[in-house]
C-alpha positions, 0 to 999 in steps of 0.5 A: 184731597180725598182718597177713593176706597177703590184706589186704596184697595187696588194699591194694596193688591199691587203691593202684595203682589210685588212682595210675593214676587220678590220672595225667592222660590223655596229650595228643594231638599238636597239629595241624600248621599248614599254609599253604593257599590256594583255587585261582583266588583268589590267582591273580587277586590275583597278576595285575600291577596298575597304579597310575593316576589317574582322568582325563577323556577330554576335557580342554580348556584354555580361553583368550581369542582376543585379548589383554587384561587380565582384569577378572573371573573368575566361577568357581573350581577345582572348579566345575561349569559348563554349556556357554555359561556365562560364566567370565571377562571381559577389559577391553572398552574397547580392543576396543570402541574398535577396533570403533567405529573399524572401523565408522566406516571402513565408513560412510565407504566406504559414503558414498564408494561412493554418491557414486561411483555418482552420478558414474558415472551422469553419466559423470564417473568411470570404471568402474575408479574405481567398482570400486575404491570397491566393493572398499574398502567390502567390505574395510571391512565385513569389518574392521568385522565382524572388530572386532565379533567381537573385541569379543565375544571379551572374554567367555570361555564354556564350550564344554561341560559339565564341571568346572573342574580348574585356574585358570591366570590371575587378575583383573588379569593381562594374558594373550596370545591363546591363553594358557590361563586354565582347564582344564575336564574333562568328567565323563561320560567318566572314564578311568584313566591308567596307565603300562605297562612295555614287557615287559607291553605284549603281555600288556595288548594281548591282555587282553579285560577290565580291572577298576578299583579305587579306593584310596578304596574297595578293596572295590568294582571297576568293569569297564573296557577298554583304550582306547588305548596310546601309540605311543612309550615315555616316554624317561625311564621307558621305559613306555607311557602308556595310558588305561583307560575305565570302563564303569559309573562312578558318582558315587563316581568323582571326577577325580584319585582314585588307582586300581588297574587289573588286566587279565585274559583274560576267557575261559571257557578261562582257565587256573588258576595255583598257586604253584610251591611247591605242587607235589609229585612223585608217581611222577615226576609233578606233584601237589598236596596237596588239603585236604578239608572235614575238614582232611585232605590227599590227593594230587591229580595235576595237569597242568602247561601251563607255568611262569611267574614264580613260578607254575605254569599248569595244564592240568587237575587242579584246579577253581576254589575248591578248597583246596590246600597251598602250603608245606611239601608235603614234610612231609605224609602222605596222610590227615594232619589239619592246621590250616588257615592261610589265605594272607594271614591275620595268623597265617600267619607264626607258624603257618608258623614253628611248623610248621618 
């Protein structure tokens, strides 16, 4: 059989067309993953944070005013007490005997004075002898009053509302006068005790606002303010003890909790900061890669106020909340579309490795 040339050309064209259709379309190049952050968000997180403990502004060490043996303890650690509530008692026998003896001396001096007054009316004794007996009565009366007071000191009462933080003595223990038995803290004036390095002291003193976050609930923060700073640094740690008062504390704030304190200038003119790695030079001037809503990048000139430790303080050029590139700025081109990797995300490290 003879094959016609026209048929051969048609078959060849069909075969070539089928082969072309069978090929897969070329895949588009994958987007470059780029580490980014929003201006003002990471800056707040990068501010120095001080770890501390929630304490009460007023903490009292309660003690008996006389020595004795503890016969009764009525509260435990953690108990909430009211002003005037009885906390503990001493054995009252010795104090009662001392009060009885002092009262007997007072009565004797009173009877002696009455006799001397009668004798003075009859001019049997001198006025000096009568004055001596009057003085003896006053001294005996004062001693009797003191003994009665000391008898009342066998009962230890709370001076104010609060919570018992520590119990420092037990029943049967003999305590000296003034030896602490309880440590009671007020609940209405919570503070956070922190230690400030000497290099950060000027910055903390100039801060107008503070923010406290409890480790038990990191999602919530409380406004606070610096109340006091120690005048002398601790000789061992070379840090200054400070107290930060909580302004809007609630029931979730418990004494002894761990907390973090962050200070800020708190003014409308507070400057934004960005990482130094985000800076790019354009015509010898600083700029940053701004990420648009469509994930494309464009250069934005910025004005640098000063360079700090690892970051750059801006005088202008960016607004709070804008997203910028913070790593690999020298590998980008204007208008390039990227895959956004948020700083702090779990995939940021893998994305960054893939981008190299």
